[in-house]
VEXSE-118592 format. One record per residue (C-alpha): y, z, x; residue in three letters. Coordinates in Angstrom, 1 decimal. Example, Ala and Ser with C-alpha at 12.3 -4.5 7.8 and 13.67 -1.06 7.14 Angstrom:
BEGIN
NODE:c2:c3:c1:code
NODE:-4.5:7.8:12.3:ALA
NODE:-1.1:7.1:13.7:SER
# end
This chain:
BEGIN
NODE:c2:c3:c1:code
NODE:-1.3:-0.6:33.9:MET
NODE:-3.8:0.9:31.4:SER
NODE:-7.5:0.6:31.7:ASP
NODE:-8.4:-2.8:30.3:PRO
NODE:-11.6:-1.6:28.6:THR
NODE:-11.6:1.2:26.1:ASP
NODE:-15.3:1.5:25.0:ASN
NODE:-15.8:2.6:21.5:HIS
NODE:-18.3:2.8:18.7:ARG
NODE:-18.0:1.9:15.0:GLU
NODE:-17.7:4.9:12.7:PRO
NODE:-21.0:5.6:10.8:ASN
NODE:-20.4:5.5:7.1:ALA
NODE:-23.2:5.7:4.5:THR
NODE:-22.0:5.9:0.9:THR
NODE:-23.4:6.7:-2.5:PRO
NODE:-23.2:4.2:-5.3:PRO
NODE:-20.0:4.2:-7.4:GLU
NODE:-19.7:3.9:-11.1:ALA
NODE:-17.3:1.0:-10.9:ASP
NODE:-19.8:-1.0:-8.8:GLY
NODE:-17.9:-0.7:-5.5:SER
NODE:-21.2:-0.3:-3.6:ARG
NODE:-22.7:-3.5:-2.3:SER
NODE:-26.0:-4.6:-3.8:SER
NODE:-27.1:-5.4:-0.2:ASP
NODE:-28.2:-2.1:1.3:GLU
NODE:-27.2:-3.4:4.7:ALA
NODE:-23.6:-3.9:3.5:ASP
NODE:-23.1:-0.8:1.4:GLU
NODE:-19.5:0.4:1.2:PHE
NODE:-17.3:2.4:-1.2:THR
NODE:-13.8:1.4:-2.3:VAL
NODE:-12.0:3.6:-4.8:THR
NODE:-8.6:5.2:-4.9:PRO
NODE:-10.1:8.4:-3.6:TYR
NODE:-12.7:7.2:-1.1:ALA
NODE:-13.1:4.3:1.3:VAL
NODE:-16.0:4.1:3.6:SER
NODE:-18.5:1.7:5.1:GLY
NODE:-17.8:-1.9:6.3:GLU
NODE:-15.7:-3.3:3.6:VAL
NODE:-16.6:-6.8:2.5:ASN
NODE:-13.4:-8.2:1.1:TYR
NODE:-15.0:-11.4:-0.4:ASP
NODE:-17.4:-9.3:-2.4:LYS
NODE:-14.6:-7.0:-3.6:LEU
NODE:-12.7:-10.0:-5.0:VAL
NODE:-15.7:-11.0:-7.2:ALA
NODE:-16.5:-7.4:-8.1:ARG
NODE:-13.0:-6.6:-9.1:PHE
NODE:-12.5:-9.8:-11.1:GLY
NODE:-9.6:-11.0:-8.9:ALA
NODE:-9.0:-14.4:-7.3:ALA
NODE:-8.3:-15.3:-3.7:GLU
NODE:-4.8:-16.6:-3.1:LEU
NODE:-4.6:-20.4:-2.6:THR
NODE:-2.6:-22.0:0.2:ASP
NODE:-0.2:-23.4:-2.5:GLU
NODE:0.4:-19.9:-3.9:GLN
NODE:1.1:-18.5:-0.5:ILE
NODE:3.7:-21.2:0.2:THR
NODE:5.5:-20.2:-3.0:ARG
NODE:5.9:-16.6:-1.9:PHE
NODE:8.8:-15.6:0.4:PRO
NODE:7.5:-16.3:3.9:ASP
NODE:6.0:-13.2:5.4:HIS
NODE:3.2:-12.6:8.0:PRO
NODE:1.4:-10.2:5.6:LEU
NODE:0.9:-13.2:3.2:LEU
NODE:0.8:-16.0:5.7:ARG
NODE:-2.0:-14.4:7.6:ARG
NODE:-3.8:-13.3:4.4:ARG
NODE:-3.6:-9.6:4.9:THR
NODE:-2.6:-9.7:1.2:PHE
NODE:-5.4:-12.1:0.2:TYR
NODE:-6.1:-11.9:-3.5:ALA
NODE:-4.6:-11.1:-6.9:GLY
NODE:-4.3:-11.5:-10.6:ARG
NODE:-1.7:-13.4:-12.7:ASP
NODE:0.1:-14.4:-9.5:VAL
NODE:1.2:-17.7:-10.9:ASP
NODE:3.1:-16.1:-13.7:ASP
NODE:5.0:-14.0:-11.2:TYR
NODE:5.7:-16.9:-8.9:LEU
NODE:6.9:-19.1:-11.8:ALA
NODE:9.4:-16.4:-12.8:ALA
NODE:10.6:-15.8:-9.3:ALA
NODE:11.0:-19.5:-8.7:GLY
NODE:12.9:-20.1:-11.9:ALA
NODE:15.2:-17.1:-11.3:GLY
NODE:13.8:-15.3:-14.4:ASP
NODE:13.4:-11.6:-14.5:PRO
NODE:10.4:-10.3:-12.5:HIS
NODE:9.5:-7.0:-11.0:ALA
NODE:7.5:-5.4:-8.2:VAL
NODE:5.9:-1.9:-8.4:VAL
NODE:4.7:-0.2:-5.2:THR
NODE:4.5:3.5:-4.8:GLY
NODE:3.6:6.5:-2.6:ARG
NODE:1.4:9.5:-2.9:GLY
NODE:3.3:12.2:-1.0:PRO
NODE:0.5:14.3:0.5:SER
NODE:1.7:14.1:4.1:GLY
NODE:4.0:12.2:6.5:PRO
NODE:4.3:8.4:6.0:MET
NODE:2.7:6.2:8.7:HIS
NODE:2.7:2.5:9.4:LEU
NODE:0.0:1.7:6.8:GLY
NODE:2.0:3.3:4.0:HIS
NODE:5.3:1.5:4.7:VAL
NODE:4.3:-2.1:5.2:LEU
NODE:3.9:-2.8:1.4:PRO
NODE:7.4:-1.4:1.0:LEU
NODE:8.9:-3.8:3.6:TYR
NODE:7.0:-6.6:1.8:LEU
NODE:8.6:-5.6:-1.5:ALA
NODE:12.0:-5.5:0.2:LYS
NODE:11.5:-9.1:1.4:ARG
NODE:10.6:-10.2:-2.2:PHE
NODE:13.7:-8.4:-3.5:GLN
NODE:16.0:-10.0:-0.9:ARG
NODE:14.6:-13.5:-1.3:GLU
NODE:14.0:-13.8:-5.1:THR
NODE:16.0:-10.9:-6.6:GLY
NODE:13.0:-8.9:-7.8:ALA
NODE:13.5:-5.5:-9.3:THR
NODE:11.5:-3.0:-7.3:VAL
NODE:10.1:0.2:-8.8:TYR
NODE:8.8:2.9:-6.4:VAL
NODE:7.0:5.8:-8.2:PRO
NODE:6.0:8.9:-6.2:LEU
NODE:2.9:10.6:-7.6:SER
NODE:3.6:14.2:-6.5:ASP
NODE:1.6:15.5:-9.5:ASP
NODE:-1.5:13.6:-8.6:GLU
NODE:-1.4:14.7:-5.0:LYS
NODE:-1.1:18.3:-6.2:PHE
NODE:-4.2:17.8:-8.2:LEU
NODE:-6.2:15.9:-5.6:ALA
NODE:-5.2:17.7:-2.4:LYS
NODE:-5.6:21.3:-1.4:GLU
NODE:-1.9:21.8:-1.1:GLN
NODE:0.7:23.9:-2.9:SER
NODE:3.6:22.5:-5.0:PHE
NODE:5.9:23.7:-2.2:ALA
NODE:4.0:21.7:0.4:SER
NODE:3.8:18.6:-1.8:ILE
NODE:7.5:18.9:-2.6:GLY
NODE:8.4:19.0:1.1:GLU
NODE:6.3:15.9:1.7:HIS
NODE:8.0:14.2:-1.2:THR
NODE:11.5:14.9:0.2:ARG
NODE:10.5:13.6:3.6:GLU
NODE:8.8:10.5:2.2:ASN
NODE:11.9:9.8:0.1:LEU
NODE:13.9:9.6:3.3:ARG
NODE:11.5:7.0:4.7:ASP
NODE:11.6:5.0:1.5:ILE
NODE:15.4:5.0:1.4:LEU
NODE:15.4:3.9:5.1:ALA
NODE:13.6:0.7:4.2:VAL
NODE:16.9:-0.5:2.8:GLY
NODE:16.3:-1.5:-0.8:PHE
NODE:19.2:-2.7:-2.9:ASP
NODE:20.0:0.2:-5.2:PRO
NODE:21.2:-2.1:-8.0:ALA
NODE:17.7:-3.6:-8.2:ARG
NODE:15.6:-0.6:-7.2:THR
NODE:14.4:2.5:-9.2:ARG
NODE:12.6:5.4:-7.5:ILE
NODE:10.7:7.5:-9.9:VAL
NODE:9.2:11.0:-9.1:ILE
NODE:6.6:12.1:-11.6:ASP
NODE:7.6:15.8:-11.8:THR
NODE:11.3:15.0:-11.7:ALA
NODE:11.2:12.2:-14.3:ASP
NODE:8.6:13.8:-16.6:ALA
NODE:11.0:13.5:-19.5:ASP
NODE:10.4:9.8:-19.6:VAL
NODE:7.0:9.4:-18.0:LEU
NODE:5.0:12.0:-19.8:TYR
NODE:5.7:10.9:-23.5:PRO
NODE:4.7:7.3:-22.5:ILE
NODE:1.6:8.5:-20.6:ALA
NODE:0.5:10.5:-23.7:VAL
NODE:0.7:7.4:-25.8:ARG
NODE:-1.2:5.3:-23.3:LEU
NODE:-3.8:8.1:-22.9:ALA
NODE:-5.0:7.6:-26.5:LYS
NODE:-6.7:4.4:-25.2:HIS
NODE:-8.4:6.1:-22.2:LEU
NODE:-11.7:7.9:-22.9:THR
NODE:-13.4:10.2:-20.4:PRO
NODE:-16.2:7.7:-20.1:ALA
NODE:-13.8:4.9:-19.1:THR
NODE:-12.1:7.1:-16.5:VAL
NODE:-15.5:8.2:-15.1:GLU
NODE:-16.8:4.6:-15.0:ALA
NODE:-13.8:3.4:-13.0:VAL
NODE:-13.0:6.4:-10.8:TYR
NODE:-16.2:8.4:-10.8:GLY
NODE:-16.5:12.0:-12.0:GLU
NODE:-13.2:13.9:-11.6:GLN
NODE:-12.8:17.5:-10.6:ASP
NODE:-10.1:18.4:-13.1:THR
NODE:-8.8:17.3:-16.5:VAL
NODE:-5.5:16.7:-14.7:GLY
NODE:-7.1:13.9:-12.6:LEU
NODE:-8.8:12.5:-15.7:GLN
NODE:-5.3:12.2:-17.3:PHE
NODE:-3.6:10.7:-14.3:TYR
NODE:-4.6:7.1:-14.9:PRO
NODE:-2.4:7.2:-18.0:ALA
NODE:0.5:8.3:-15.7:VAL
NODE:-0.3:5.5:-13.3:GLN
NODE:-0.3:3.0:-16.1:ALA
NODE:3.1:4.2:-17.1:THR
NODE:4.4:3.5:-13.6:HIS
NODE:3.1:-0.1:-13.8:LEU
NODE:4.6:-0.8:-17.2:LEU
NODE:7.9:1.0:-16.7:LEU
NODE:9.9:-2.0:-15.4:PRO
NODE:9.1:-3.9:-18.7:GLN
NODE:9.7:-0.9:-20.9:LEU
NODE:13.2:-0.5:-19.3:VAL
NODE:14.2:-4.2:-19.1:ALA
NODE:11.9:-6.2:-21.4:GLY
NODE:8.8:-8.4:-21.0:ARG
NODE:8.6:-9.9:-17.5:GLN
NODE:5.9:-10.7:-14.9:PRO
NODE:5.2:-7.6:-12.8:THR
NODE:3.4:-7.7:-9.5:LEU
NODE:1.8:-4.7:-7.8:VAL
NODE:1.2:-5.2:-4.0:PRO
NODE:-1.4:-2.6:-3.1:ILE
NODE:-4.3:-2.0:-0.8:ALA
NODE:-7.5:-3.1:-2.5:VAL
NODE:-8.7:0.5:-3.0:ASP
NODE:-5.8:1.1:-5.5:GLN
NODE:-6.9:-1.9:-7.7:ASP
NODE:-8.6:0.3:-10.3:PRO
NODE:-5.2:1.6:-11.4:HIS
NODE:-4.1:-1.9:-12.1:VAL
NODE:-7.4:-2.8:-14.0:ARG
NODE:-7.1:0.3:-16.2:VAL
NODE:-3.4:-0.4:-16.9:CYS
NODE:-4.2:-4.0:-17.9:ARG
NODE:-6.9:-2.8:-20.3:ASP
NODE:-4.5:-0.3:-21.8:VAL
NODE:-1.7:-2.8:-22.1:ALA
NODE:-4.0:-5.2:-24.0:ALA
NODE:-4.8:-2.4:-26.5:LYS
NODE:-1.3:-1.2:-27.1:GLU
NODE:1.3:-2.9:-29.3:ALA
NODE:4.0:-2.6:-26.6:LEU
NODE:6.5:-5.3:-25.6:PRO
NODE:4.9:-5.8:-22.2:VAL
NODE:2.7:-8.2:-20.3:ARG
NODE:-0.3:-7.2:-18.3:LYS
NODE:0.8:-6.4:-14.7:PRO
NODE:-0.4:-8.6:-12.0:GLY
NODE:-1.8:-7.5:-8.7:ALA
NODE:-1.5:-8.6:-5.0:LEU
NODE:-4.4:-7.1:-3.2:LEU
NODE:-4.3:-6.3:0.5:GLY
NODE:-6.7:-5.6:3.3:ARG
NODE:-6.5:-2.2:5.1:PHE
NODE:-4.5:-1.9:8.2:LEU
NODE:-7.2:-0.7:10.7:PRO
NODE:-7.2:2.9:11.9:SER
NODE:-6.7:3.3:15.6:LEU
NODE:-10.4:4.3:15.8:ALA
NODE:-11.5:0.9:14.6:GLY
NODE:-11.8:-1.3:11.4:PRO
NODE:-11.2:0.7:8.2:GLY
NODE:-8.5:2.3:6.1:LYS
NODE:-5.6:4.1:7.7:MET
NODE:-5.2:7.5:6.2:SER
NODE:-3.1:10.5:7.1:SER
NODE:-5.9:12.7:5.8:SER
NODE:-8.6:11.1:8.0:GLY
NODE:-9.9:12.2:11.4:ASP
NODE:-8.4:9.3:13.3:ALA
NODE:-4.8:9.7:14.5:PRO
NODE:-2.1:7.5:13.0:SER
NODE:1.4:6.4:14.0:ILE
NODE:3.9:8.2:11.8:GLU
NODE:7.3:6.8:11.0:LEU
NODE:9.1:9.6:12.8:THR
NODE:7.1:9.3:16.0:ASP
NODE:9.2:8.9:19.2:ASP
NODE:8.3:6.2:21.8:PRO
NODE:6.4:8.6:24.0:GLU
NODE:4.2:9.8:21.1:THR
NODE:3.5:6.2:20.1:VAL
NODE:2.5:5.2:23.6:ALA
NODE:0.3:8.2:24.1:GLU
NODE:-1.4:7.7:20.7:THR
NODE:-2.2:4.0:21.4:ILE
NODE:-3.2:4.4:25.0:HIS
NODE:-5.5:7.3:24.2:THR
NODE:-7.0:6.3:20.8:HIS
NODE:-6.7:2.6:20.1:ALA
NODE:-10.0:0.8:19.8:TYR
NODE:-10.0:-2.4:21.9:THR
NODE:-12.0:-5.6:22.3:GLY
NODE:-12.1:-5.4:26.0:GLY
NODE:-15.2:-5.6:28.3:ARG
NODE:-16.8:-2.6:30.0:PRO
NODE:-15.4:-3.5:33.4:THR
NODE:-12.4:-5.3:34.7:LEU
NODE:-14.6:-7.8:36.3:GLU
NODE:-16.4:-8.6:33.1:ASP
NODE:-13.2:-8.8:31.2:HIS
NODE:-11.7:-11.3:33.7:ARG
NODE:-14.9:-13.4:33.5:GLU
NODE:-15.7:-13.2:29.8:LYS
NODE:-12.5:-12.2:28.1:GLY
NODE:-11.8:-9.9:25.2:GLY
NODE:-12.3:-10.1:21.5:ASP
NODE:-9.0:-9.9:19.6:PRO
NODE:-10.7:-9.8:16.2:THR
NODE:-11.8:-6.2:16.7:VAL
NODE:-9.0:-5.2:19.0:ASP
NODE:-6.7:-2.8:17.1:VAL
NODE:-3.5:-3.4:19.1:PRO
NODE:-3.9:-7.1:18.5:PHE
NODE:-4.6:-6.5:14.8:GLN
NODE:-1.3:-4.5:14.6:TYR
NODE:0.5:-7.5:16.0:LEU
NODE:-1.3:-9.8:13.6:ARG
NODE:-0.6:-7.8:10.5:TYR
NODE:3.1:-7.3:11.0:PHE
NODE:4.6:-6.8:14.5:PHE
NODE:4.4:-10.3:15.9:GLU
NODE:6.1:-12.6:13.4:PRO
NODE:5.7:-15.8:15.3:ASP
NODE:2.3:-17.5:14.7:ASP
NODE:2.5:-19.6:17.9:ASP
NODE:3.2:-16.5:20.0:GLU
NODE:0.4:-14.6:18.3:LEU
NODE:-2.1:-17.4:19.1:GLU
NODE:-0.9:-17.5:22.7:ARG
NODE:-1.6:-13.8:23.0:ILE
NODE:-5.0:-14.2:21.5:ALA
NODE:-5.9:-17.1:23.8:ALA
NODE:-4.8:-15.2:26.9:ALA
NODE:-7.0:-12.2:25.8:TYR
NODE:-10.0:-14.3:25.1:ARG
NODE:-9.6:-16.0:28.5:ALA
NODE:-9.4:-12.6:30.3:GLY
NODE:-5.9:-13.3:31.5:ASP
NODE:-4.5:-10.5:29.3:LEU
NODE:-6.0:-7.1:29.8:LEU
NODE:-6.6:-4.5:27.1:SER
NODE:-4.0:-2.3:28.7:GLY
NODE:-1.5:-5.2:28.6:ASP
NODE:-2.2:-5.7:24.9:LEU
NODE:-1.7:-2.1:24.2:LYS
NODE:1.6:-2.1:26.0:ASP
NODE:2.8:-5.1:24.0:LEU
NODE:1.8:-3.4:20.7:ALA
NODE:3.6:-0.3:21.8:ILE
NODE:6.8:-2.2:22.6:GLU
NODE:6.8:-4.0:19.2:ARG
NODE:6.0:-0.9:17.2:ILE
NODE:8.6:1.3:18.9:THR
NODE:11.2:-1.4:18.3:ASP
NODE:10.3:-1.4:14.6:PHE
NODE:10.3:2.4:14.4:LEU
NODE:13.6:2.7:16.3:ALA
NODE:15.4:0.5:13.6:ALA
NODE:13.7:2.4:10.8:HIS
NODE:14.6:5.8:12.3:GLN
NODE:18.3:4.7:12.8:ARG
NODE:18.6:4.0:9.1:ARG
NODE:16.7:7.2:8.3:ARG
NODE:18.9:9.4:10.5:ASN
NODE:22.1:7.8:9.0:ALA
NODE:21.2:9.0:5.5:LEU
NODE:23.4:11.6:3.9:ASP
NODE:22.1:14.5:1.7:GLU
NODE:19.0:13.4:-0.1:LEU
NODE:20.3:14.0:-3.6:ALA
NODE:23.4:12.0:-2.9:THR
NODE:21.5:9.1:-1.3:GLU
NODE:18.8:9.1:-4.1:LEU
NODE:21.2:9.1:-7.1:GLU
NODE:21.9:5.3:-7.2:PRO
NODE:18.2:4.7:-7.3:TYR
NODE:17.4:7.0:-10.2:ARG
NODE:16.8:5.9:-13.8:LEU
NODE:20.0:6.0:-15.8:THR
NODE:20.2:7.8:-19.1:ASP
NODE:20.4:4.4:-20.9:GLU
NODE:17.3:3.2:-19.0:GLU
NODE:15.4:6.3:-20.0:ARG
NODE:16.3:5.8:-23.6:ARG
NODE:15.3:2.2:-23.5:ARG
NODE:11.9:3.0:-21.9:ALA
NODE:11.1:5.6:-24.5:LEU
NODE:12.3:3.5:-27.4:ASP
NODE:10.3:0.5:-26.2:SER
NODE:7.2:2.7:-26.0:ALA
NODE:7.8:4.0:-29.5:GLY
NODE:8.3:7.6:-28.4:VAL
NODE:12.0:8.3:-28.7:PRO
NODE:13.0:11.7:-27.4:SER
NODE:13.4:14.4:-30.1:VAL
NODE:16.3:16.0:-28.3:VAL
NODE:17.8:13.0:-26.6:GLY
NODE:18.3:12.5:-22.8:VAL
# end
């Protein structure tokens, strides 16, 4: 049995003010939340007000397909959610957009929104678009095109392993699908000034990153440009919300046959080192989708931040704190679907009957079961080009998107 008490300290994070107002006005609560930087102790309630979103109501949550990420309010806020729910409930066309920035291997935090989108697709027939922003990652990371390309290929295998319906799913790669994405992005870019980009994202290092919000807006509008006006929901971690806000602003200015995309905003899956954003580029280790059971066990036993007491005696007497215990939070976010069982685990931990090591072992078991199923599907895939083909935009869909945007191809597609 593992040591029940893994002592730890919160990471120290002091952040400068951001142009989009993502720094708290209270100096004691300062934090930064942008697509390129997350630090400090994130106050999710303040972010809702600051970003102009609204917390999900109990009634809205019951209208979504049942899922622990919603039922337990990991996804806790949004925009234009009612429009999406009305279309889904009536069987009218509706779409979900959730993507991936391929700068490294995918880990648990990256894949959970994809599994949520799959649940929506299965339960309500949503069309799902999954863009991969390989161009942005080349611009934002110190990596070569060859390196980004290898990450893209490996990430695609993980995305395909989720098990989307190819008839209702389109996977778009920025550099591979530039024939349709770039002309639309150029049109949308006319409504983005450098001052707007800097106000939302902060000062960018290159003109490429200044242009990228137009590409991201294209991603979010693409389902409607292909298949007509329909509610579109974007389930994302809250740090990605600026992309949605910029797109909504651009959509309001453009005379395109689209509606503003809605958003479903989520909290961060904690890093193993403690509360905060999981990131493959950070210092804390993460659990990758290709990790074997031994690696998962070693990573959690060695690095997972716990809510246990300093000694076994103290833990038995006073109990642990599941609200800060990362193995428990992993169970809460996704890996224990039964609410009653989750509460039983929490109660046993608070009472001191369940040790931190026991809780780690339970999380390891659930996570390795999930990864084993994911890896079986991943390993069963054929050649990537063959597997990907049913998910690519068809020639007719490319034509419709360009025509809808008013930028028909000069040479045809």
